[in-house]
N, C-alpha and C positions, 0 to 999 in steps of 0.2 A: 577410472579417468579420475583425473588431479581436477579438483575444481580452482578456479584463478577468478580472481576480482581484485576490484579497488575501493577499499574500504575507507572512510572518511570516520575517525574516531574524534567523538567531540565532548570534551571533561574539563572541567577546571582544576581538577585533582589529577597531577601528574601520576601518582600511583596507579591509580585505575587505567590510564592512556598506556602506561607501560605495559600493565597486565594482560590489557586486550590486544595490545599489538603483540606481543608476544605468542600468544595463543592463535593468533589470526596467522602470523607469518610462519608459523609451524604448519599450518594447513595451506602455505603458498599463496596468502592473499597478498596482494602489496597494499600496506597500511600508512595513511598519512594521519597528522593529528590538528588538533586546533583546542586552544583551551581558553576561548569565550565566544559568544556567540555570534560578534559580528565578524570576527575571521572567519568563523565558519560558513557563514552564509556567503561572505566574499569567495571563498574557496569553490563551495558549493555551486555557486551559480557561474563560475570560471571553469571548472573542470568538470568531468563525468567520471561519477562514481556510482558503483555498482549497488552499495548499500551505505548508508551515512547511520551510524549509531551516535545519536543525541542526547545527553543529559537534559534533563528540563529546567535545572536550578543553575545558573550559570550567570556572571557580571555582564555588562556590556548590552547583554540584548539574550533573554532567557530562550529556551529550546522550542516552546509554544511559538513565541513571535520568528523565531528561525524557520520553524516547518512553515510557517504560515504566509512568510513573505516567498519562500522556496517554492511553495506550491502554485505561486502566481506563476511561475515560471517554467517549473520544472517537474517531474513526477518521479524522481529519485524515490527509491523504497528508503525509510527512514525506521529506524527501531529506537523507542523512546528509552533512558534511563531513568527511572522515577523511584524514589524512596518510600519506606513504608509510610501510610498514612497519608500519601499525598492522592488519595482516589479522585479529587476532583480535578487536579492538574492531567491524570492520567485520562480520564475521560476529556477533558477539554484537547489532549494531543490527540486523539481518535478525532476529534470534531475537527481538527486543521488538519488532518490526512496523515497521520502516523498511520506505518501499517501495524506494528507491533509494538511492545513493552516490554522490559526487563526490571524487576523492582530490586533495587539493592536492600544487602548484600546479596550478590549474587555469584553465580559459580561460573568463571570464564569458560568451562567447558559447555554452558549453558548458552552462555551468549555466542559461541561457534556455532552450534547446533541451530541457534534461532536465526543465524546471518545464511547457513546452508539452507534452510527449509524456504528462507525468504527469496534466496536465488533459485532454488527450485520450482518455485512457483512462478517467477518473473522470468526466467532465461530460457530464449528458445534453443530446444537442443537440436542442432543442424544435424546430426546423425541419425537420431530419431526421426527426424521427418523425412529424411532419405529413404530408411530402413520400410518404414510403413507403407504397406501397399495402399490403407486409405488413410486420408488426412481427417483430424477431428475437427471438423468444421460444422457449427451452426449457422444455416442461412433462413433469413427473414426477410420480408419486405423491409426496405430500407436500413437494416443492419447485418453483418457476417461477422460472426465470429470464430477467428481461426485457432484454436487451442494450440497446435503445434507450434505456432510462430506466434504466439500471444499477441496476436493484432487484432484491433475492432476496427471494422470500416462502416461507415453511415453513409448511405448512397455513394459508394463506390470512394469516398474519401478517409484517409485514416484518422483515428482519434486516440490522441494520447492521454491515456490514463493511469492512476496510481495502480498498484497493487490490489488495494481493496477496493476501489471503483470497479476495477476489473473482475474480480471474484465475485463482487455484488452482481454484476452486471449477467455473468454466466451462470449464477446459481437461480437468479429470478428467469433468464433465458430457457435454461434445462427444463423448466416446467410451465411452459407458455399457460397463460389463465389463469393459473393455481394463484390464490392469495396468502401470502403469508405476513404473518403480524413482526411486530418489531422483535417483540423477544426471540423468535425463532431464528431471524436474523443475525440478531446478533451473536447468538449461542452457534449456528453453522458457520456465518462468514466470517466472525473475528473471533470464533471458537474460545471464548472467555466467558464464563458465566459471573461476571463481575458485577457487585452492585451500581452499575451506572446508569448514567443518562440516557435514555431512548433518544435522546436529539443526534446522537452516535449516526444513527440509522439515517435519523432526517436527513442531517447536513451532508451525508454522503449520497443520497439519493439527489439532493438539491445540485451538489456539485456535479452527480453525474449527466443529469438533465442538461444542466447549462453547456456543459461540452458536446454535448451530442447535437444540442438547438442549434452552437455555433455552425454545425456543417450540416445538419438537417433537421427541420422542425419535426417533421414526420416521424422520425427516429426516435427522438426526445420524448412524443406524445406516447411512444409505447410502454414506457414506465408511467406507470397509472397509480395514482393513490386511492384506495378503497375507504373511503372517511369511516373511522372508528375502528378499521379492521387493520391495515396494513399497506402492503404494495403487491402489485402484481406484474408480470411483463405479457400484454396484451397484444396480440396477433388478428390485425383484422384482414379475413380474407378475401374481403370483397374487391 
């Protein structure tokens, strides 16, 4: 089955935009472009994209600012483009809600594979859902996670999460009451053993709690901080 999706490529270098467009269009994706952060944010807020490939260093508005502003309104998956030596910016990208990153110079084939992988994690496969005899659903007091539909509800109301927020919640919820340290969560959820700031995990936990709390205070309380250790998904059976 052919993958389809609408991708926004944001980079101030025309050569990079053209290269990414060529490879993505070969895979039947619809591609739109922006050459600066300000234009990219306007497009991202006004249109619905399946993935945004976003360069960090840009005129008008950098990729960090774009992602930060976007996350106030939308959970669109974001892949950051970073140059070698921009480790701090990469960590900052994760902190404001980026889902993946690619280091320049990169192979365009790698970029396509990253897009496909991200879409597989995000997109609900309707044909799989119909064919399966039992749905992959985790149900707890106050929270239900429908993995087939990639949907989270808290006390019956849907909660809009970014891919990384969703993966973090799923990872914790699959092992109720088990405590995970930040290093382990970085490795398992972000799948990168980069020398980064552990605040990446803290920031995502904080954002996840805030989103749950808007719908259900009780659901938000299920993400528990174990001081000096890490985090766990606590299920109160009472």
